[in-house]
C-alpha positions, 0 to 999 in steps of 0.5 A: 500500500501507499499513502496519498500524502506520504511526506505527512502520513508515514510517520503518524500512528493511525487507527482504522477510523483515521484512514480511508481508501482512495478509488483507482482505475479497475480494468475488470468487468465485475466485482464477482471476479475478484479472488479473496483466497488468503495467501498464507495457506490453502483451503479457505475461500476468504480471509475471515477468522472467528476469534478464539474467544469463549463467547464467540467460537464453539462448535456451531460457530467453527462449523458455520464459519468454515462452511462459509469459507472462513476459519474458526479458532476454538479457545484455549480454555477448552479441555482437549476432550471437548475439542476432540468432540467438536472436531469430530463433529465438524469433520463429519458435517456436510460442507454444504448443508447446515446441521439439522436440529431433530426430535422424535415425535413423542418429544415434548414442546419443552425439548423443542424450545430448548434447541430451536434457537441453536441454529439460524434456520429456525427449523426443528425436524421431527424424524422417525427412528430411521432418521427420515423426516416426517414433520417440521416445527418453526417458532410459528408452530410453538405458540399457545401450546403447553410445554408438554405437548408432543411434537407430533401433535403440532408439527407441520406434516406437508413438508418440502424435501430437497434431494441431496445434490440439488443445485443452488438455483433449483433449491432456491426456486423450489423453496420460493415456490413453496413459500418456505424459508428452509427445508430438510435435505435427504439422501436417495434413501430418504434419510436426513442429511441437513437443512438448506435455506433460501438465503443459504442457496444464494450465499453458497454461490459466493462463499465456498467452504474451507476444506482440507486435503481430505475434503473436510471442513477446517477448524483451528484451536488455540493453546496457552503458553504454559508447561502443557503446550507441547502435550496439548499441541500433540493432542490437538493435532491427533484430534484433527485440528488443522491450524494451531494458535499459540495465544497470549495477550503479550506475545513478545516475551520469553515464555512465548518464544520458548513455547513456539520453539518447543511446539515447532520442534514437536510439529516439524516444519510442515504444520502451520503455527500461528502465534501472538499477540504483538504490536511491534515489528520487533515482536513480529520478528522475534516470533517469526525467528522462533518458528511462527508461520503467522503472527497475530497482531494488535494489543488492546483494540477489542470491544471487550478489552480494557488493556489500554485503559488499565495499562496505557499499552497498545498501538493504533490498529492500522499502523500496527498491522502495516508495520508488522506486515512489512516485517513478516513479508520480508521474512516470507511470513504473514500476519493476522489482524486481530481485534477492533473490527466493527464494519466491513470497511475495517476488514478491507483496511486491515487487508490493504495494510498487509494482513493475510486474514482478519480475526473477528470477535464481538461482531460474531458474538450476537448470532445464533451460532455463537456459544451460550443461550439467547435471552430476551430483555424487557423489550423482547429484544434478543441478546447473548452475553459476551466477555473478554478473554482477559476479563475476571470471568475468563481468568476465573474459568481458566484457573479453575484447576488452581486452589482458591487462594491462587485463583484469588491472586490471579483474579487481580489481573483481569483486563477485560469486560466480564459481562456485556449484552450483544444484541442480535441485529435484525436481518443479521442474526446468522454468521452467514448474513454477516459474512455476506455483508463483509465479503460483498463490501470487500469485493467492492473495496478491491474493485475500487482499488483496482485489484483482482486479488488480495496480494494485488490489493495490498500492493495497490491500495492508496490510503488517505488520512482523514479528520474525525469529521471526515470519518463521520461524513462517511457514516450513514446519517440520512435518518437524521433528516426530518 
């Protein structure tokens, strides 16, 4: 990338809100022809990563993100046995069809209510003991019934079935004609394979799944920089994890470097290893020298992070990514921009600054696919609880194996918000809808910058620096007119 006014701007410390992209000539025909595949390793069709936060990435999130072409990173606080169960599930999932929610005909309404909000398709399928669908339930079917009413008494029996392998176009038209949002997908023997929604048929035209060499959905997992790092790394690889992430808030330290060296010697040169976080070229250089293939950068910009307010430590996001990416590129390595993303523009700017992928946390916390239950506030608005990975709550969960006195000492060092309500945005309650919002914005960003792929984007991007008023001018403000 280059600055619009380099003589003035190159020495500034800039956040995402301080900068903008300047339009340039594009010699292509359509934004749909740009290539968003990341350059750090193969398998993914876009550069989006769901952050390894307890309230963001679990089984449903990692599966759905991978199905939409990104990569989910399971948090380090998970027990290895839990990660193994999640990975087994994800590897068995269909790359195209969403995982169905099922009950038997005699299941009470209470059981249906307990699972119907676990997926964005809003569909519980009633199956027989051969796993063939015999009815469906949506929220509309559940109103004004006793919680012990059996599913068979209120299910819709005139269900639409889609045959496995149906094209996206044909599936959409079939669902549209039947006036339904979603339908079960069955194999040639009539057994349930998954669920396909109208929205999903369109999304799958632009969001290809992230698949490893075996054709399975990809998933990553994080581990801490403790004495068990080697043991956990080996266990996670044996479980089938595709990407390992060594993670701590302050990555430019001796324990991180020693952990990278130990894990790298265990893994060998071929296995991809991500490590972080840092916010300086020196930190990036140190982690690469120790054996990291990818370095996670940024300290303190996350929505749930209080590090900068408590410690004064950190660095403005755009400059951090730009400077760290320059060092990584010289070494033939890559960086992931981690934290501070609130709008599609932020993803584009991070990639323009040289990141190979962008990690997203709180933005994805308010979706059906994130871990945890959905609650309703006094105005019937849906929300989920979110918390930072350095917060007192996360520290408490991470140190549960220590005695109470040691836990009490550790609790002094929380640097994050322990509880926050993240509301589900109407129309963007699913990861798929958010991904489409980001990807379509990113495709346009590349064409505006005259680029056909992400390396070309990082090379050609022309970046200007703006005032606070310049940023505000670009925000939607039509609703203010009377």
